[in-house]
Every structure is written in structure tokens, then in C-alpha cells.
Residue, then its C-alpha position, 0 to 999 in steps of 0.5 A: m130506283k124509286d120514282s123519286d130518284k127518277k124526278l131528280n136525276s132528271s131535274r139534274r139533267r135539265f139543270l145542267r143542259d139548260a146551264t150549258r146552253t146559258a154558257v154556251g150563249v154567253g160565251s157567243l154573245a161575249t165573243f160578238l161583242g168583242i169581234q164588234s169592239k176589236q172592230s169600231n176601234a179599228q175604224d178609229t185608228g185607222v187600216p192595217i199597213r204592211p211593213p216596208g218591202a212588203l210583196k202586192a197583196g197577194d204575193f206577201e200573204s203567200a210568202c209570208l211563213r208568219c215566222g214573226l221574225c221581222v216582229q221581233a228585228c222591229p225595234y219600235d214595236t210598231l210591227k204586230l202579227a195578225t190574229l184571226l180576229s184582224k182585218s189582215a191574213a192571221g199569222t202576218p204581220y201588219f202596224t195600225a200609224r193612229d197607234i205606233p206608226c213605222e220610224m223609217c229605220e235606215d237600216i230597215p232591220c224588218v225587211v232584214a229579218c225576213p227569210s222568204g222574201a215576203l219582205d223584198h231584200s232590194l229595197t235598201n233605201i227607206d225613203d224607197a218604201r211604198m207601205g200605204t199612201a197618206v190620204l187628207i181624208d176629212h176636209e171637214t174636221c181638218l185644222n187647215y181647211q177651217g183656216l187655223r194653222c197646224d201644219v202638224c202632218y206636215r211638220v212631222c212628216p219625214l219628207i217634208d216638201k217633199a210627201i207632204t207639201l202647203e198649198y196656199v189658197r184664199n181663205n173665202r170665210t174671211g177674204y184677208h186670210a190664206k189656208m194653208i192646205p196639206v198636200v201629199h205627193s204619191d210619188s214621194c209618199t212613203g206610208c209611213g205612217k207618221c202624219e196620221e199618227g202626228c194628226v191632233l184631232d180625236v179621229a184622224a183626219i189623214k189617214v194612210v191607205p193601202t195604195e191602191l185604195a188611195k189611188g185611180a188610174l188615169g188610163e191610156f187614152y189621157q196624155l198629159g202633155w206638160e209631162g213631155d212628149t207622147t209616145t202614142p199618138v193621138p188619132s185624127l178625127d176622120e181616123m176615130r170616126g173610121k175614114k181613113 
């Protein structure tokens, strides 16, 4: 082989090698930017929420067959299947309340369609569902907190005056008017997300999050006497000091 042919072949190999590296680099960059974009959008659109009747975290992922039957059964296209780029386990169902909330179907078709029990078939009343808990996260942008009349999250709640109520407080800025503050009651909130979807702000001030993130725990040493008779006696000071 002539020296000129060797140089030509070497140049071709170098060109192909460099072109391949460039393509891989561009592909990796595009993938990275796509992931970043999805994560950014997820922050704006809220937290992925499981369907009604979902078992607790860990048990649900183990029981779910990733069959997608619950997604097919949803008449409102609320449910989606998680992808590899999703925050939820790939192949499992979820919904994003800001996009399409749960419409609280009385016959709960997604639960009926589940073949594995990952969605608990004992759930027969949609009002008993606990998909998450709504939290009014941003008091600084909520219109009601500014003393304006919005009330949209309250008005669209399927369990109005139970899951969300309005609490009247004095408007100290004007000294004359009242603010009507939306208050979420976790014992009645289903986590359907209609309040989050209905929020008129560009980014919702109220969001549905998993209940374990929304709520704290009182602890066994605190007793609320006004809630009824206490079953655990309160120790005396001497008992607390170790004296009999």
C-alpha cells in the first residue's frame, strides 16, 4: 500500500472516531438537558401522586405488576405510567394534580381494574381515599392571604366545608377587613388535587403531597384532653423523678 493511501485511511479513521465522539457527546448533553428540563417542569407541576387505594410506599411498588390496566380504566386520562426519567418507579401509575387531578369517580374504575391488589379493593367509597394531603405551601402569594377574595381551592373541593374550610382572621394591614384563609383538614382530604389544579396562580400556592411528607407526629407523651378521655394516666412529678 502506498504511503498516500495509508495517510488517507488514517485520516478517515480519525475523522470517523472524532465524529463518533462528537455524536456521543451531543447525545449525552441532550439527555442531560432533557432530564434537567423534566425535573424543572416537575417542580412547577407538583409531586407525583399515586392513584386512590394505593398501598403504602414500598408495598405498592412490590405489588404493582406495571400492567397499566388502571391507566386504561381511567376515563379522564388522569393516570400515567412512570418512565425511567420519572420520580416514581418506572412502570407504576401516578398522576400530577396540577395537570389533571383525580375526578373522584364513584365506581373507582382504576381500583376495580387492578389485578394484584396494589390498589386496595376494599376501597369502595371514593371519599375514603387518601392519595395525599393538600398543603397551602405559599402564604406569600396566596390571594386569600393577601386579603383578596379568591376561594377557588375551597370552591372546587369535592368535600367543601369538610376537607377545606375558610377561617376568618383580622386583616391587620387595613384594620377593617377580614381575611378568609383556606384551611385543609387532613382527616377529610382525599388528595384528589382539584384544589391544586384550580389554583389561579402561575405556580400553585396549594399543592398535594404524600401524607407522610405533609404531616408530623404528635408523639405518645402528648395528650389532647379536649378530644375525650385519655387512656394513659399522666405520671405524677414524683414518678417522673423516679420516686415512689
